[in-house]
C-alpha positions as CSV (number, residue, x, y, z in Angstrom):
1,M,74.5,91.3,148.3
2,E,72.6,91.3,145.0
3,K,69.8,93.8,144.7
4,K,66.9,94.0,142.4
5,H,64.6,97.0,143.0
6,I,60.9,97.0,142.2
7,S,61.4,100.2,140.3
8,T,63.7,98.4,137.8
9,L,61.1,95.6,137.3
10,L,58.4,98.2,136.7
11,N,60.7,99.9,134.1
12,Y,61.2,103.2,135.9
13,S,64.0,105.0,134.1
14,Q,64.9,107.2,137.1
15,P,65.1,105.4,140.4
16,G,65.0,107.4,143.6
17,H,62.1,108.0,146.0
18,S,61.5,111.5,144.7
19,N,60.1,109.8,141.6
20,L,58.1,107.2,143.4
21,E,55.1,107.0,145.7
22,F,56.1,103.7,147.2
23,V,59.1,102.2,149.0
24,D,61.5,100.9,146.3
25,I,62.1,97.6,147.9
26,N,64.8,95.1,146.9
27,V,62.6,92.1,146.0
28,L,65.5,89.7,146.7
29,D,65.6,90.5,150.5
30,D,63.8,92.1,153.3
31,Q,64.3,95.7,154.4
32,A,64.1,96.6,158.1
33,L,61.4,99.2,157.7
34,F,58.0,99.0,159.4
35,I,54.5,100.3,158.7
36,D,53.7,102.8,161.4
37,P,50.0,103.2,162.4
38,C,50.6,106.8,163.6
39,L,52.0,107.8,160.3
40,I,48.9,106.3,158.6
41,E,46.6,108.3,160.9
42,I,48.2,111.7,160.3
43,Q,48.3,111.4,156.5
44,Q,45.7,113.1,154.3
45,G,43.8,111.3,151.6
46,A,41.2,108.6,151.0
47,W,43.6,105.7,151.1
48,Y,44.9,106.7,154.5
49,K,41.4,107.5,155.9
50,N,40.2,104.1,154.8
51,A,43.3,102.4,156.2
52,T,42.8,104.2,159.5
53,N,39.1,103.1,159.6
54,L,40.1,99.5,159.0
55,L,42.7,99.6,161.7
56,N,40.3,101.2,164.2
57,N,37.6,98.6,163.4
58,F,40.0,95.7,163.8
59,F,41.5,96.9,167.1
60,N,38.1,97.8,168.5
61,E,37.1,94.1,168.0
62,F,40.5,92.9,169.2
63,Y,40.4,94.8,172.5
64,R,36.7,93.9,173.0
65,A,37.6,90.2,172.6
66,Y,40.3,90.6,175.3
67,R,38.1,92.6,177.7
68,N,35.4,89.9,177.4
69,N,38.0,87.1,177.5
70,D,36.4,85.6,174.4
71,T,38.9,82.9,173.4
72,H,36.9,81.9,170.3
73,R,36.8,85.5,169.0
74,K,40.5,86.1,169.8
75,I,41.5,83.0,167.7
76,E,39.2,84.3,164.9
77,L,40.9,87.7,165.0
78,L,44.4,86.3,165.2
79,S,44.1,83.6,162.6
80,Y,45.3,85.8,159.8
81,A,47.4,88.3,161.7
82,G,50.8,86.6,161.8
83,E,53.9,87.0,159.8
84,I,53.6,88.1,156.2
85,N,56.4,88.7,153.7
86,Y,54.8,90.2,150.6
87,T,55.9,93.8,151.3
88,K,59.6,92.7,151.8
89,L,59.6,94.9,154.9
90,G,60.6,93.9,158.4
91,Y,63.0,91.2,159.5
92,G,61.4,88.4,157.6
93,N,63.3,85.6,159.3
94,G,60.4,84.1,161.2
95,D,61.8,85.3,164.5
96,N,59.9,88.4,165.3
97,G,58.9,87.6,168.8
98,H,55.4,86.3,168.4
99,G,55.4,83.4,166.0
100,N,53.2,83.2,162.9
101,T,50.2,81.3,164.4
102,A,47.1,82.4,166.3
103,E,48.4,80.3,169.2
104,G,51.7,82.1,169.3
105,L,50.0,85.4,169.3
106,L,47.6,84.3,172.0
107,E,50.7,83.6,174.2
108,T,52.2,87.0,173.4
109,F,49.0,88.8,174.2
110,K,48.0,86.9,177.4
111,N,48.6,89.9,179.6
112,L,46.1,91.9,177.6
113,E,43.2,90.1,179.2
114,Q,43.8,91.9,182.5
115,L,45.3,95.0,181.1
116,T,42.3,95.8,178.9
117,V,40.0,95.5,181.8
118,N,42.1,97.5,184.2
119,I,43.0,100.2,181.5
120,P,39.9,100.9,179.4
121,T,41.9,103.6,177.5
122,I,43.8,100.9,175.7
123,T,42.2,101.4,172.3
124,K,44.7,102.0,169.6
125,P,47.2,99.8,167.6
126,M,50.1,101.7,169.1
127,D,49.0,100.7,172.6
128,I,50.3,97.1,172.2
129,P,54.0,98.0,172.0
130,V,53.5,100.5,174.8
131,T,52.0,97.9,177.2
132,I,53.3,94.5,176.1
133,S,56.9,93.5,176.4
134,G,58.5,91.8,173.4
135,F,56.0,93.0,170.8
136,S,57.1,95.9,168.8
137,E,57.8,97.1,165.2
138,D,57.9,93.8,163.3
139,G,55.0,92.1,165.0
140,L,52.6,95.1,164.7
141,S,53.7,95.9,161.2
142,D,52.8,92.3,160.2
143,M,49.4,92.6,161.9
144,M,48.6,95.8,160.0
145,T,49.9,94.4,156.7
146,N,47.3,91.6,157.0
147,I,44.5,93.9,158.1
148,L,45.4,96.2,155.1
149,H,46.1,93.5,152.6
150,L,43.3,94.5,150.2
151,Q,44.3,98.2,150.6
152,L,48.0,97.5,149.9
153,N,47.0,95.3,146.9
154,E,44.9,98.1,145.5
155,F,47.7,100.5,146.0
156,T,50.1,98.1,144.2
157,L,47.7,97.8,141.2
158,A,47.4,101.6,141.0
159,Q,51.2,101.9,140.9
160,L,51.4,99.2,138.2
161,A,48.9,101.2,136.2
162,I,51.0,104.4,136.6
163,A,54.0,102.4,135.3
164,K,51.9,100.9,132.5
165,V,52.6,97.4,133.8
166,E,49.9,94.8,133.8
167,P,49.2,92.5,136.8
168,N,50.8,89.2,136.0
169,S,49.0,86.9,138.4
170,E,46.0,86.4,140.7
171,D,45.9,85.7,144.4
172,T,43.3,84.6,146.9
173,F,43.9,86.0,150.3
174,N,42.2,87.1,153.6
175,T,41.8,90.8,154.4
176,W,40.0,92.7,157.1
177,D,36.5,93.8,156.3
178,A,35.1,96.7,158.4
179,A,31.5,96.2,157.1
180,T,31.3,92.7,158.8
181,S,34.1,93.2,161.3
182,A,35.6,89.9,160.1
183,W,38.3,88.5,157.8
184,K,37.1,88.2,154.3
185,E,38.5,86.0,151.5
186,V,39.0,87.8,148.2
187,T,40.5,86.9,144.8
188,L,42.1,89.7,142.9
189,P,44.8,90.4,140.3
190,C,48.3,90.9,141.8
191,Y,51.9,91.3,140.8
192,R,54.5,88.5,141.3
193,H,58.2,88.3,140.8
194,E,59.5,84.8,140.3
195,N,56.2,83.5,141.7
196,N,56.5,85.6,144.8
197,K,53.7,88.1,145.4
198,I,54.7,91.7,145.9
199,L,52.8,94.3,147.8
200,L,54.0,97.9,147.5
201,T,53.8,100.2,150.5
202,P,53.3,104.0,150.4
203,K,56.6,105.5,151.2
204,N,55.3,108.0,153.8
205,I,54.0,105.4,156.3
206,V,57.2,103.5,157.1
207,R,60.0,104.1,159.6
208,K,63.1,102.3,160.8
209,K,61.8,102.4,164.3
210,F,58.5,103.5,165.8
211,F,58.6,107.0,167.3
212,F,56.3,105.8,170.0
213,G,56.9,103.1,172.5
214,A,57.2,102.3,176.2
215,N,60.1,104.6,176.8
216,Q,58.5,107.5,175.0
217,F,55.3,107.0,177.0
218,L,57.2,106.8,180.2
219,M,59.4,109.9,179.6
220,R,57.0,112.2,177.7
221,V,53.8,111.5,179.7
222,I,54.2,109.7,183.0
223,L,57.5,111.2,184.2
224,E,56.8,114.6,182.6
225,R,53.7,114.9,184.7
226,A,55.6,113.7,187.8
227,K,58.2,116.3,187.2
228,K,55.7,119.1,186.8
229,E,54.1,118.2,190.1
230,T,57.4,119.3,191.8
231,A,57.3,122.7,190.2
232,Y,57.8,125.9,192.2
233,T,58.1,129.6,191.4
234,T,61.3,131.5,192.2
235,P,61.2,134.9,193.8
236,K,61.9,136.3,190.3
237,G,58.8,134.5,189.0
238,K,60.6,131.7,187.1
239,T,59.3,128.1,187.2
240,R,61.7,125.6,188.5
241,Y,61.5,121.9,189.3
242,R,62.7,120.0,192.4
243,T,63.6,117.0,190.3
244,T,64.4,115.8,186.8
245,K,62.9,113.1,184.6
246,K,66.3,111.4,184.7
247,D,66.3,111.3,188.5
248,L,62.7,110.0,188.5
249,K,63.6,107.3,186.1
250,N,66.6,106.3,188.1
251,A,64.4,105.9,191.2
252,I,62.2,103.3,189.5
253,P,63.0,99.7,190.7
254,K,64.6,97.7,187.9
255,D,64.6,94.2,189.3
256,E,62.9,92.6,186.3
257,R,63.8,92.9,182.6
258,S,60.3,94.2,181.9
259,W,60.5,96.8,184.6
260,R,59.5,99.6,182.2
261,Y,56.3,97.9,181.2
262,N,55.5,96.9,184.7
263,Y,55.8,100.5,185.9
264,I,53.9,101.9,183.0
265,N,51.0,99.5,183.4
266,E,50.7,100.0,187.2
267,K,50.7,103.8,186.8
268,T,48.2,103.7,183.9
269,K,45.9,101.4,185.9
270,T,45.9,104.0,188.7
271,D,45.3,106.9,186.4
272,Q,43.5,106.3,183.1
273,S,44.3,109.7,181.7
274,F,48.0,108.9,181.1
275,L,47.2,106.8,178.0
276,K,44.6,109.3,176.7
277,D,47.2,112.1,177.1
278,Y,49.6,110.0,175.0
279,H,47.1,109.5,172.3
280,D,46.5,113.3,172.2
281,I,50.2,114.2,171.8
282,I,51.0,111.6,169.1
283,P,50.1,113.9,166.2
284,N,52.5,116.5,167.4
285,L,55.2,113.9,168.1
286,Y,54.8,112.6,164.6
287,Y,54.8,115.9,162.8
288,N,57.5,115.6,160.0
289,K,58.6,112.3,161.3
290,A,58.0,110.3,158.1
291,M,61.3,109.3,156.3
292,N,62.0,111.8,153.6
293,N,63.2,110.8,150.1
294,E,66.9,111.2,150.9
295,E,66.6,109.1,154.0
296,L,64.8,106.3,152.1
297,D,67.3,106.5,149.3
298,N,70.2,106.1,151.7
299,F,68.5,103.2,153.5
300,I,67.2,101.3,150.4
301,Y,70.0,101.8,147.9
């Protein structure tokens, strides 16, 4: 398969992610990497802080609309949250489990109406893949790309300036505006290759697979706590457990394909602290979990 990397188009003499701040995408195809909200949240710097604020603002509005069952507001929020291909990340084949319309996303998120009422601790972007079956890396990465469209465009223009390359086009697009808690249309310079707009992505916010998810939440929080409840102390003062997480998992009924999500949501409705505990341990789970330069090189080149 032919490749044409953005570093070549920007006249970088030494390709390789150790020389770059962005993912060196092949502009002729999509790469199965995804923007991870947890990686954004743990990074230091103004760009990441602003991105985190934008994501928090959007998802506060998003979950409020679902708790209030405000259909008009839901459609407003989802109108510009579908599939987007400017980053050349993700699967990019139009088949990412949610469709690229507000109506398609409404269908995907229909269970959130009840879940957000029953589980008030659903507050973060990462909570959707944990609680909703069939919506994971590609769908959430697309949503965040739309929310951060202006941020990513600004990052791209900054990288062009470093490479001494001028923007070669202009684009009008919608991006999330935290000041008004609404989508905002802006017109700004941009970079295009063969008339296709390119958005560069900071290299330290992408992964091949989210490190969080339904199984992580089940094993690291719910079943970990259940295992600890069986703890006892031996005559020699050592802590032992009467069961294992594997045994506990094997005991869960698996009659439905979405058994994991059903179990998680029932448990979390019963005890709101499960999801809060998960939010608290995410920074430790993600410590040093960004892809390093060598991993990116191996994947991209």
